[in-house]
N, C-alpha and C positions, 0 to 999 in steps of 0.2 A: 320609347320602350315602356310597355305597361309594367305595373307593379309585379305581376305574375312572372313576366319574362326576366325582370331584374332579379327576383328571388331565385329563379332557376339558374341564372348565370352565377350568382354568388355561391350557390350550392355546388355547382360544378367546379368552381375555383377551389372551394374548400376541400372537396373530395380529391382533386388533383394534387393539392398541397399535401394532404395526408398520405396520399399514395406515393409521394416522393421519399418518405422516410423508409429506410431499409431495416431489415431484421439484423440483430447482432448475435453472434455466437458466444457461448460462455468461454471466458478466457481471452476474448479478443481485445487487443490494445486499442484505446480510443483517445483522441485529444478532447479535453474538456475545458470549460471556463466556469469559474465559481460565480454563481448568480445570487446565492444567499447563504447565510450562516445562521443556523438555529442552535438551540441548546444542546442537541445530541448529534446533529447531522450537518453535512455540507451539501447543499444543492448545487448541481452542476449541469450545464448545457453540454451535451455530447452529440448533438445532431440527430436526436430521436424526437418522436412526437411529444415526449414529456421529459421533464428533468430527471436526472439520475441522483441517487443518494449515496454519499460516502460517509462512513462513520467518522465523526469529528475527532475521535481519539487518535486517528492515524496522523493528525497534523498538530498534535499537542506535544510540547517538549518542556519539561519542568513547569508544567501548569500554564504555559503560554502558548497561544495559537500562532502557528508559523505561516499562515496564509491569510489572505484578505479577499474581499469581493473584487472580481475582475482578473484575478490571477489565473493563468493557464496551467493546466496540469495534465500529466499522462496518467491514465488509469486503465483498469481492466473491467470489462463487463462480466458480471457474475451470473445474474439471473433476473427474471421479472416475476414479481409476486403480486397478484391482484392489482395490476396496473402500475406497480411501483418498480422502477429499475434500480437494482442494487449494483454499485460499482465498488472497486477497491484499488488501492495502489499496491496492495500485497495480500497474500492469503495468510490469515492468522492460523498459527499452528494449533491453537486450542480448539478452533471450530472446524478445522479441515477434516474431510473424510477421504477415503482412498480415491473415489471418483473425482473429487475436487483436486487432489494431488495430480491425477492423470491429466486433468484439464490444464493445470498450471504447467506441467511438464511439456505437454504438446504445444502450448502457446508461449512458452518462455516467460511465464508469469512468476514474479518473485514470491517467495513464501517466507514466513517466519518459522524458525526452528528453535528448540530449546536445547542448550548444550548441557548434557548430563554428566559428562566425564571426559577424560583424555587418556590416550595411550601413546606409545612411541610413534605411531604412524599418523596421528591426527586427533580429531575430536569425535566423541560419541554424542549422538544427537537423537532427538525424537520429534516427530511431527505426524499429525493425523493418525495417531495410534501406532505408528511404525517406529521402530528403532532404526537408526541409520548412522552414517559416517561422513565426516568432512575431512579429506586428506590434509595433512599439514601444509602442503604446497598451495591449497585452495582456501586457506583460512583468511589470508589478507594479502594485499599488494605489497605491504611493508614487511620487513623481517620482524618476526616475533621471537624473542628470546625464550619465553616460557608460555606454553599454551594454557597453563593452568589459570591464567587471568581470565579466560573465556568461560570457564566452568560456572554454570548457574546463570549465564547471560542468555538473552534472546537475540538471535542474529537474523538478519535479512539475507536470504540466499536464493540461488537458482538451482533447480534440480538437474543433475547430470545424468542420473540413471535411476529408474524406478521399476520395481517388481513387487510381487506380493510379499516377498520377504527381504527386499533390498531397496535401500534408499541412500543414494550418494548425492551430496550437494556441494555447491561452491559459493563461498562469499566473494572470493576474488573475481570470478567472472562477472558477477553483478556489479561489483565496484568498478571494474574496467568499463562496463557499458555505461554506468552512471557518469564516470569520469569523462568518457568521450563526449557525452551530452554536455557536460559542464565546459569542456574544452571548446566545443562549437560555440557556446555562448560567450566564452572569454575571447575567442577570436574576433568577435564583434566589438569588444569593449577595451581590450588591452592594446597598447602601442608602445614602441620604444621611446624612452624619454619620460614616460609617465611615472609618477609616484603612486604606490599602492600599498595597502596594509595587509599583512599576512601573519602567519604563526610559524615559529621555528619548529620543524618536525624532526630534524636529525642533525647532529653535529658530527663532522668528519675531519680527517687530517687536513683536507684541502679546502675546507670552508664550512658552510651551513646551508641546509635545505629549508626552504620556506614554502608553506602551503598558501597559494594565492586564491583558494576557493575552488579546489577541484584538480589543480595541477601544481606540481612543485617546481620552484625555480632554485637556482644555485647562486649563493653569494660566495665567490672565490675568496681565499684568504686575503689577497691584496685589496679587496673591496670592502672588507669589514670595517676598517678604520683608517683615518689619515695617519695614525701612528702605526708603527710596526707591531704586529701581533704574532706571537709564537703559536698560540693555540686558540681555536675558535671558542673554546669553553672559558677563556679568560674574559670574554665579553658577553656571551650568550648562554642560555640554557634552553632545553626543549620546553616548548609551550609559551615562550616569550612572544608577545605581540610586537612586531617591528614594522616600520615604514621603510620601504626600499624603492629604489629607482630601477626601472626596467632598462637594461643596457641593450639586450638583443633578444629577438623572438625567432625561434626556428621550429615552426609547427610540424614540419615534416618529420623531425626527429624528437619532437616534444621536449626541446631544450630551451630553457629561459635563463638568461644570464642577468643577475641582479647586483645592485650595489647598495650597501647600507651607508657607506660614507658619503656617497654623492647625493643621497636623499636629503642631506643637510647642507649647510653652507661650506664652501671651499675656503680653507684658511689662506690660500694663495690669492684670493680676491683682493685683499688689502695688504699684501706683502710689502709694498713700497712705503706704506705709512708706518709699518711696524719696524722695519729694519732698514738701516742706512749704511751705505758703503763707508768703511773706515771707522765704524763705531764698534766698541767692544760690547760683548754680551756673555752672559753666563749660559753654558750649555752642559749637556750630559751625553757621554759617549754611549751610543746604542749598539754599534758594531765596530769591531777592529778587523780590518782586512789587510792583505799584503801591501796594497797601494795606498793605504791611508785609513782614516777613521771617519765614521758617520756620526755626526754630532746633532742631537736634537736641540733646537733652539726654543721651540714651544710645541704644543700638540699639533701634529701634522706638518711641521716645518723642520726639515733636516738640511744640513750642509755637509760638504766634504772637506775634511782637513787632510790634504794630500801629504804623502810621505816625504815629499821634497821640502815641506815646510817644517819637518820635525827634526832632522838629524844634522843640523849645521855642525861641521867639524867631524862628522862621522857618517859613513855610508850605511844606511839601515837596510836590512833585507826584508823586514816585516815591521809594520807599525806597532805590533805587540811588544816590540823591544822597549818601547818607551811609554805606551799607553795601554789601558785595559778597559773592558766593558764596565758600564755604570759609573765611570769616573767623572766627577764634576770638573769642568775646565772653562777657563776664560779664553774666548776667541774673538777675532776681529772679522767682520764681513769684508771680503775682498771684492767679490763681484756677485751680482744677481742677474740670472738669465731667465726672464719671464717666459720666453717661448719654450725653452727646454726644462723649465721649472727646476733650476739648479742654483745652488748657492755655494760659492767657494770661500773657504775660511783660511785664516792663518792665526798664529799665536803671537801675542804681544812679545814674548820671548820665544823665538822659534825653537829653542832647545828645551823649553819648559816641559816637564814630565819625563824627560830622559833620565835613566837611572845609571848611576855609577856604583858598581859593587866591588867590594874587596872582601877579605877574610873576616873582617869585623862587623861591617854594617853596609846598608844600602843608602847611598846619597842620591837625592832626587833634585835635579836642576829645577830651580824655581821654588824649592822648598827651604824651610828654615832649619838650620842645624847649629848645634853648639860646638865650638872649637876651643883650642888653647893657643894663646899668642906664643908663637915660636921665635919670631925675630921682628925687629922694627927697623926699617930702612927709611932713608929720606923720601923715597917715592911711594912707600906704602908699608903695610903690615903683613907678614907671613903668618898664617893661622893654620895650625895642625888640626885637620878634620878627623883623621884616624892615623894609625901607625904608618900607613902607606900613602896617605893623601894629604897634601898641603896646598892651600889656596892663597891667593893674593888679594887683600883688601887694598886697592889702589887709593892713593891719597885723594884722588878726585871723588871717591865714594865716602869721604869722611867730612865732618863739619868744618874742617880747617882748610879745605880746598880754596886756593886763591889768597891765602894769608901770606904775607912776606916771610913770616917765621914758621911756615907750616911744617917743614922738616923737623925743626927743633921741638915744636909743640907735640908732634906725634910721639916722640920718645918720652915726653913728660906725661902724656895722657894715657898711653898704652904700655903696660909693663909685661915683660916676658913671663910666661907661666899663668897669667890670668885667663879666666874663662870669658868667652864672648859669644854672643849669638850673631850669626851671619846668615845671609841668603846666598845660595849658590846660583850665580847668574849664567855662566856658560863654561864650556871647556873647549879649548883649541890646542891641538897637538899636546895633549896631556897637561896643559896649563889651565888651572881652575881660577876663574875670576869670581870675586865675592863682592857683596854689598851689605849695608846694614839694613835690618828689617825696619819697615815703617810702622813701628808700634808706638803707643803713647809713652811707654817707659823709655824707649830709645830716644824719642824726641825730647823728653825731659832731661835725659843724660846729656844730649847735645846742647841743649839750652844752658844747662848747668856749667858745661865745659866753657861755653862762650862767656858766661858771666864771670867765671873764675879768671879767664884770660883778661877780661876787661879790668878786673879788680886788682890782679897781682902781676899780670904779664907773664906768669908761668903756670904750669899745671902739675898737680899731684898725679897719683896713679889713678887708673880707672876704678880700682877698688875704693879709693878715697872719694871719688865722685859719688859712688853708690852710698857711701856713708852719709853724705850730705843730703840724700834724697829721702823724703818720707814716702816709702813704698807701701 
């Protein structure tokens, strides 16, 4: 091929390539790709014979540029001026004229409007020299308590109706379209079991809504925390950034179920190293039910104290007869069911917490009370707890149990009418069993009694024992 033939071929190819570029209509939506960023403009490739220009300010937020070279954008062709194609992602309300508003309306192009006021029906707006209106139902996808927050703001909207003296716009319609685009992107990236970061948008009685980047997901109340939560506001507030786990995705209904608690570690993972069967633990009653009480052993770990473990000697109708919410309690772990995630509990004293009430006071089993020695028998001491209640401190519960002269020493150590502190152990058939409290003072008293016994073989009164102590 000669040089002349080669030149003609290249010229034909160039003309054919230029002829492949089509003309664009004002307001037409186009797909673009950022090829360069300059001081004032963004250069984009949109399939024309030359690059298009978009004002850089459309992509700046708080002084920061929100795009980079290589990003793909949706934009609208506006016009060509001296070989320069001007595009935009929206029509600026300050520069728009009526013809441009018509173009935007016909092509579904978003525009910027200025909110100048509000009334009962919605927002008063202006754009392109026209005064217009945005109905309250079209202001936002979310419920807005007071439309006054929008006055003075610039909003991005779509035109619903346009005439020489009429301009009606909708921000909600544009938000829905943009959200649908975001949803399509999220469909490609989100999956069940994934952890994702979002922002709390709304707190409700049944949980909290979280924005995942264009679509909201719901954290139900039961998924907020491993602990029992009464109100979502106890843990979260609107605007909080949270990491959540996606439990379920239903794109047909746009429903996403989330979990805040499962995004972290599960306290049941090492339950067997924390709790042992037959071991006592301190707990707190979080709920009192008819069939028993729920006891929190630590954050996220609860066990059931069944009503059958509470009322020895008395048939209870409801656990609240002996227990109450927020009460601290000592419990034993009976069983741990890993599959069902259940812990069964019991009390060291199965009657502990049960209340005995008369006209004068309330006596609590397991609690310490002061009584008056009413009578001393060879087998124990009768102690008056109130005018109506008397309990027995059996000799086996005293320091003298097992002594050959225990019955005699009881009478010498405990005198009728003296005050004494005791613990109510249990009640059976209206008979109250007592024990001595395990306090340092009581141990010192018992030690003093034993010393006196060894020194003299006899005992003075309990009051005399107190006299010999340096309290």
